[in-house]
C-alpha positions in Angstrom: 0.0 0.0 0.0 3.0 2.3 0.4 2.9 4.9 -2.3 6.7 5.2 -2.2 7.1 1.9 -4.1 3.8 1.7 -6.1 5.2 3.1 -9.4 8.3 0.9 -9.2 6.3 -2.2 -8.5 3.8 -1.4 -11.3 6.6 -0.9 -13.9 8.5 -4.0 -12.8 5.5 -6.2 -12.8 4.2 -4.9 -16.1 7.6 -5.5 -17.8 8.0 -9.0 -16.2 4.5 -10.1 -17.1 4.4 -8.4 -20.5 1.1 -6.8 -19.4 -0.4 -3.4 -20.3 -2.0 -3.2 -16.8 -1.5 -4.7 -13.4 -4.1 -5.6 -10.7 -2.6 -4.5 -7.4 -3.8 -6.1 -4.1 -2.5 -3.9 -1.4 -2.2 -4.5 2.3 0.2 -3.1 4.9 3.0 -5.7 5.1 1.6 -8.2 2.6 4.7 -10.5 2.6 4.4 -10.9 6.4 0.6 -11.5 6.2 1.1 -14.3 3.7 4.0 -15.8 5.5 2.3 -15.8 8.9 -1.2 -16.4 7.5 -2.4 -13.6 9.9 -4.0 -11.4 10.7 -6.8 -13.7 9.5 -9.1 -11.0 7.9 -6.4 -9.4 5.7 -5.1 -12.9 4.8 -8.5 -14.0 3.7 -9.1 -10.8 1.9 -5.9 -11.2 -0.1 -6.9 -14.7 -1.0 -10.4 -13.5 -2.2 -9.0 -10.5 -4.2 -6.3 -12.8 -5.8 -9.2 -15.1 -6.8 -10.8 -12.3 -8.7 -7.5 -11.4 -10.4 -6.9 -15.0 -11.4 -10.4 -16.3 -12.0 -12.1 -13.3 -13.4 -9.4 -11.1 -14.8 -7.3 -14.0 -16.1 -4.1 -13.2 -14.3 -1.4 -15.7 -15.2 1.4 -14.2 -13.1 1.5 -13.0 -9.5 4.2 -11.1 -7.6 4.6 -11.1 -3.9 6.3 -7.8 -2.8 8.2 -6.8 0.3 10.0 -3.4 0.7 12.4 -1.5 2.7 11.1 0.6 5.7 7.8 -1.3 5.7 5.6 -0.1 8.6 3.2 -3.0 8.2 5.9 -5.7 8.4 8.8 -3.9 10.3 11.5 -6.6 9.9 15.0 -6.7 8.5 15.8 -7.4 4.9 16.6 -11.1 5.5 13.2 -11.6 7.2 11.5 -9.9 4.3 13.2 -12.3 1.9 12.0 -15.3 3.9 8.5 -13.8 4.1 8.5 -13.2 0.3 9.6 -16.8 -0.3 6.8 -18.2 2.0 4.3 -15.8 0.4 5.1 -17.2 -3.0 4.6 -20.7 -1.7 1.2 -19.7 -0.3 0.2 -18.2 -3.7 1.3 -21.4 -5.5 -0.8 -23.5 -3.0 -3.8 -21.4 -3.8 -3.2 -21.2 -7.6 -0.8 -23.9 -8.7 -1.2 -22.9 -12.4 0.0 -19.3 -12.0 3.6 -18.2 -12.3 4.6 -16.6 -9.1 7.6 -14.4 -8.3 8.7 -12.4 -5.3 10.6 -9.1 -5.2 12.1 -6.8 -2.6 12.0 -3.1 -3.4 14.4 -0.5 -1.9 13.2 3.0 -1.4 15.7 4.2 -4.0 13.8 2.1 -6.6 16.1 -0.9 -6.8 14.2 -4.2 -7.3 15.7 -7.5 -6.2 14.1 -10.7 -7.4 13.9 -13.0 -4.4 11.9 -15.9 -6.1 
C-alpha cells in the first residue's frame, strides 16, 4: 500500500508479465501477512482478491512484494526475503497454475528478485 514503491512495482510487474495493466492487491505488510497467515481477515481478503484477479481477470502471473522501511511488516531485509519466499509458496498453493515471483523493493527504486 506504500505509495513510495507503487510506481516501481507497477513498472517492474508490467515489464515482467508483459502486461499493459496490473491488478494490485495492497495491504500493509503483505509479505508478512502471507508468510504468517495472519491477521486472518487481511489474509482471507488477499486470497479473495487474488481469486478475482486469477479467475475473473485471467491473471497468469503473480508477484509477492516486500519493501524497505515497511511499517506493516517492520522486519529486516533477511526476514522480508523469507516472508516473500513463503508468500510465493502460499500463492502457489492457492493457484498452482499461475507463475509466481517475489521481489524486494528498496526506497531508492532498486528491485531485487527473491523468487
